Legacy VTK file of the C-alpha trace (Angstrom):
# vtk DataFile Version 3.0
C-alpha trace
ASCII
DATASET POLYDATA
POINTS 318 float
73.233 130.188 151.183
75.646 131.028 149.300
77.134 128.959 147.071
81.050 127.844 147.204
83.593 129.424 145.039
85.259 127.661 142.512
89.145 127.143 143.327
90.167 124.688 141.324
89.351 124.588 137.700
90.920 121.496 135.438
89.396 119.467 132.640
90.172 115.967 131.513
89.395 115.317 127.804
86.256 113.655 128.192
86.298 111.714 124.862
89.061 112.111 121.955
86.907 112.883 119.299
85.552 116.444 121.385
87.215 119.757 120.130
85.337 121.754 122.609
83.391 121.461 126.164
82.239 123.793 128.647
83.547 123.156 132.090
80.762 122.623 134.489
80.843 125.463 136.911
77.307 124.745 137.860
77.003 128.531 138.017
79.487 128.728 140.859
81.784 132.250 141.146
85.393 131.432 140.037
87.510 132.871 143.438
90.048 135.365 142.943
93.216 133.703 142.608
91.721 129.807 141.594
94.401 127.764 140.449
93.593 126.708 136.696
95.514 123.579 134.944
95.430 123.228 131.224
97.275 119.983 130.102
99.122 119.330 126.796
97.579 119.340 123.922
94.571 121.515 125.418
93.486 125.017 125.225
91.644 127.076 127.998
89.418 130.393 127.033
87.168 132.719 129.522
84.293 134.402 128.439
83.049 137.203 130.844
79.572 138.356 130.275
79.464 136.727 126.563
82.659 138.399 126.034
86.281 136.383 125.411
88.027 137.396 128.279
91.620 135.425 127.880
92.672 131.994 126.154
95.261 130.033 128.215
97.436 127.136 126.718
99.382 124.153 128.609
100.429 125.258 132.190
99.080 126.070 135.597
97.614 129.414 136.201
96.434 131.613 139.440
93.658 133.638 137.612
93.577 137.036 139.509
91.874 139.553 138.301
95.071 142.002 138.153
96.846 139.175 135.547
93.554 139.179 133.256
93.038 142.815 132.758
90.496 142.564 129.909
87.988 141.209 132.930
88.794 144.391 134.850
87.945 146.712 131.487
84.732 144.313 130.768
83.357 144.612 134.793
84.946 147.567 135.799
85.316 145.180 139.020
83.768 148.302 141.141
84.021 145.990 144.057
87.653 145.539 144.142
90.270 142.683 143.127
89.452 140.470 145.993
85.848 139.929 144.817
84.871 136.469 143.050
83.924 136.469 139.442
81.760 135.047 136.843
82.936 133.673 133.575
82.440 130.833 131.558
85.072 128.556 131.001
85.544 126.497 127.729
88.308 123.839 126.890
89.653 122.591 123.632
91.141 119.548 121.869
94.402 121.039 120.122
96.015 117.891 118.855
95.241 116.443 115.570
92.473 115.220 114.249
93.451 112.327 111.779
91.489 110.498 108.810
89.157 112.685 108.177
87.068 111.918 105.030
86.010 114.333 102.336
84.459 113.485 99.234
82.481 115.277 96.269
78.664 114.044 96.669
77.974 116.166 93.331
79.942 116.354 90.291
82.387 118.859 90.180
82.822 120.934 87.367
86.393 121.337 85.860
87.554 122.965 82.677
90.115 121.246 80.855
92.257 122.367 77.558
91.395 118.931 75.801
88.311 117.525 76.663
86.413 120.873 77.654
84.066 121.223 80.252
84.496 117.512 82.611
82.792 116.484 85.584
84.585 114.627 88.026
84.347 113.015 91.224
86.913 112.972 94.036
87.585 111.139 97.415
90.165 111.564 100.423
91.304 112.343 103.994
92.782 114.980 105.661
93.881 115.913 109.216
93.250 119.052 111.211
94.107 120.785 114.325
93.126 123.693 116.130
95.416 126.491 115.889
93.544 129.782 116.964
91.507 129.126 119.778
89.417 132.550 119.686
88.922 132.555 115.740
87.463 129.307 116.127
85.048 130.056 118.951
83.942 133.006 117.243
83.707 131.850 113.818
82.580 128.353 114.062
81.648 127.114 117.503
80.132 129.648 118.949
77.992 128.872 122.549
77.734 124.530 121.726
78.491 123.435 125.138
80.125 120.302 123.139
81.535 120.047 120.099
82.902 116.707 118.295
84.926 116.351 115.331
81.914 114.576 113.984
79.980 117.670 113.627
82.796 119.484 111.894
84.119 116.834 109.885
80.065 116.366 108.267
80.289 120.439 107.391
83.527 120.606 106.266
82.680 117.966 103.857
80.050 120.242 102.062
82.633 122.422 102.501
85.899 120.953 100.956
83.956 120.134 97.512
83.094 122.908 96.041
86.705 124.730 97.101
88.252 121.679 95.888
86.856 122.374 92.367
87.588 125.707 93.123
91.245 125.077 93.521
91.472 122.357 90.701
90.454 125.595 88.315
92.678 127.920 89.572
95.737 125.585 89.443
94.880 124.662 85.570
95.134 121.190 86.342
94.832 119.015 83.010
92.348 116.401 83.916
94.481 113.719 82.722
97.103 114.556 85.332
94.224 114.962 87.847
93.221 110.947 87.336
97.040 109.795 86.901
99.227 111.666 89.066
97.633 112.059 92.268
100.298 111.878 94.758
101.885 115.563 92.419
98.211 116.532 93.013
98.008 116.299 96.477
100.767 118.567 96.972
99.406 121.445 94.767
96.179 121.011 96.681
97.115 121.611 100.198
98.864 125.078 100.517
96.145 125.982 97.969
93.228 125.199 100.151
94.463 126.063 103.202
93.399 129.761 102.940
90.203 128.088 103.013
90.209 126.424 106.734
92.492 129.003 107.969
89.392 131.687 108.277
87.868 129.215 110.961
91.383 128.859 113.151
92.409 125.560 111.916
95.476 124.349 109.952
95.322 121.451 107.503
98.515 119.201 108.568
97.238 116.554 105.442
95.764 116.433 102.747
95.106 113.452 100.424
93.089 112.632 97.406
92.578 108.651 97.474
90.590 108.675 93.976
89.207 110.753 91.289
86.368 109.201 89.122
86.372 110.584 85.478
83.457 110.422 83.214
82.776 107.384 80.979
83.475 109.061 77.869
86.831 110.771 78.796
87.989 107.519 79.983
87.121 105.738 76.883
89.194 108.398 74.788
92.290 108.523 77.485
92.292 104.458 77.095
92.119 105.214 73.303
95.229 107.868 73.103
97.015 105.532 75.595
96.809 102.475 73.553
97.789 104.207 70.456
100.494 105.763 72.171
101.758 102.180 73.314
101.680 100.513 69.848
105.289 100.927 68.134
104.804 97.968 66.464
101.845 97.045 64.468
103.208 93.225 63.835
103.518 92.875 68.130
100.171 94.117 68.007
98.181 92.254 65.805
99.767 88.698 67.375
98.383 90.413 70.287
94.839 90.722 69.300
94.760 87.502 67.843
95.961 85.685 70.725
93.521 87.657 72.881
90.635 86.884 70.944
91.527 83.638 70.614
91.644 83.099 74.271
88.467 83.772 75.271
86.285 80.476 74.538
83.265 79.856 72.944
83.070 83.746 72.304
82.084 85.119 68.906
83.853 88.333 67.339
81.549 90.897 65.381
82.191 92.028 62.143
84.111 95.135 63.645
86.512 93.046 65.338
87.051 90.900 62.925
87.742 93.185 60.701
89.777 94.870 63.210
91.757 91.911 63.615
91.861 91.351 59.763
93.303 94.450 59.264
96.266 93.848 61.637
97.031 90.663 60.058
96.412 92.175 56.518
99.364 94.898 57.482
101.674 92.544 58.693
101.374 90.021 55.451
101.804 92.591 53.565
104.826 94.215 55.387
106.370 90.963 55.036
105.598 90.603 51.665
107.293 93.948 50.661
109.955 92.798 52.526
110.334 89.260 50.157
110.825 91.625 47.569
114.360 92.877 48.595
115.616 89.374 49.701
114.426 85.782 49.313
112.343 84.647 52.154
113.304 81.461 54.392
111.432 78.655 54.409
111.290 78.317 57.990
109.258 81.458 57.728
106.856 80.362 55.078
106.282 77.811 57.245
106.003 79.422 60.255
103.303 81.665 58.570
101.486 79.043 57.134
101.134 77.360 60.855
99.849 80.814 61.972
96.954 80.974 58.942
96.242 77.290 59.777
95.773 78.798 63.286
93.103 81.840 62.280
91.173 79.609 60.245
90.789 77.038 63.100
89.562 79.897 65.457
87.555 80.900 62.626
88.975 84.652 62.723
89.146 84.223 58.472
87.051 82.411 55.932
87.474 79.224 54.104
87.969 80.867 50.695
90.672 83.738 52.336
92.205 80.973 54.232
92.976 79.387 50.801
93.778 82.340 49.415
96.891 83.197 51.494
97.959 79.704 51.638
98.182 79.619 47.795
100.216 83.073 48.165
102.951 81.298 50.497
103.011 78.360 49.193
103.850 80.359 45.853
107.042 81.729 47.583
108.505 78.092 48.506
LINES 1 319
318 0 1 2 3 4 5 6 7 8 9 10 11 12 13 14 15 16 17 18 19 20 21 22 23 24 25 26 27 28 29 30 31 32 33 34 35 36 37 38 39 40 41 42 43 44 45 46 47 48 49 50 51 52 53 54 55 56 57 58 59 60 61 62 63 64 65 66 67 68 69 70 71 72 73 74 75 76 77 78 79 80 81 82 83 84 85 86 87 88 89 90 91 92 93 94 95 96 97 98 99 100 101 102 103 104 105 106 107 108 109 110 111 112 113 114 115 116 117 118 119 120 121 122 123 124 125 126 127 128 129 130 131 132 133 134 135 136 137 138 139 140 141 142 143 144 145 146 147 148 149 150 151 152 153 154 155 156 157 158 159 160 161 162 163 164 165 166 167 168 169 170 171 172 173 174 175 176 177 178 179 180 181 182 183 184 185 186 187 188 189 190 191 192 193 194 195 196 197 198 199 200 201 202 203 204 205 206 207 208 209 210 211 212 213 214 215 216 217 218 219 220 221 222 223 224 225 226 227 228 229 230 231 232 233 234 235 236 237 238 239 240 241 242 243 244 245 246 247 248 249 250 251 252 253 254 255 256 257 258 259 260 261 262 263 264 265 266 267 268 269 270 271 272 273 274 275 276 277 278 279 280 281 282 283 284 285 286 287 288 289 290 291 292 293 294 295 296 297 298 299 300 301 302 303 304 305 306 307 308 309 310 311 312 313 314 315 316 317
């Protein structure tokens, strides 16, 4: 007994995360003139004997063989246009798939003019949509009966990481800019990474870097340079250092830290002494300096001998 022909072809999206799925034809032939309905955000594709016959965007179509010349060319249609035909039908979701994750499982090596070769890690998100169904099927999907965004995301994750490093090198982005100015870097990266997705028939509608992690040694050097650029007043810097150290209750400064604090204070006092040579020092100013000196002594930031020596120098100015 012959199987009935397929007269109506349509398919609701079985899952919003599905990229592609095969229409369940239960091995039936398609009646010539069958109606195909493709909904918005969908595309349908027909394969005849393993070869792509046609792609249909959203709309309603009458599948007559004279409307699909590729079918006639592939099979010859020796039985005439009124005969039913056999074809595999695939549906595709062409809406945006958003907030997909990418990252560098291993550090990416990039060359920087200042720091030399640096290994960085990066993480972010991206949005994509299928724009060329035929290319996507040929270059990626193949004959999978069902393909979800999860499978694609896992494979693209490994694909994006090396491409991200390659794009950074081509763009000649300084490592400091990469870490400190991510929004500007996002604008540079997206158009440069798009060609790698175009090869799969996919468009990147948004590519975002959410974080870039630099090696600890680079961060330390960057912090030093940034810190020094911020210091325009050594007097304020020394006062900040002392206050910061005094806030740490119960802590004992090491020799290096103590010498650094003392260096700042000594620089401050030397500047004040040099200024004193040009004009008399007000009594109020000397009193305030004595008060600060005593605070340093009570905080154990200077020794008793140092306290006594500096105190004597200040008293001589009265």
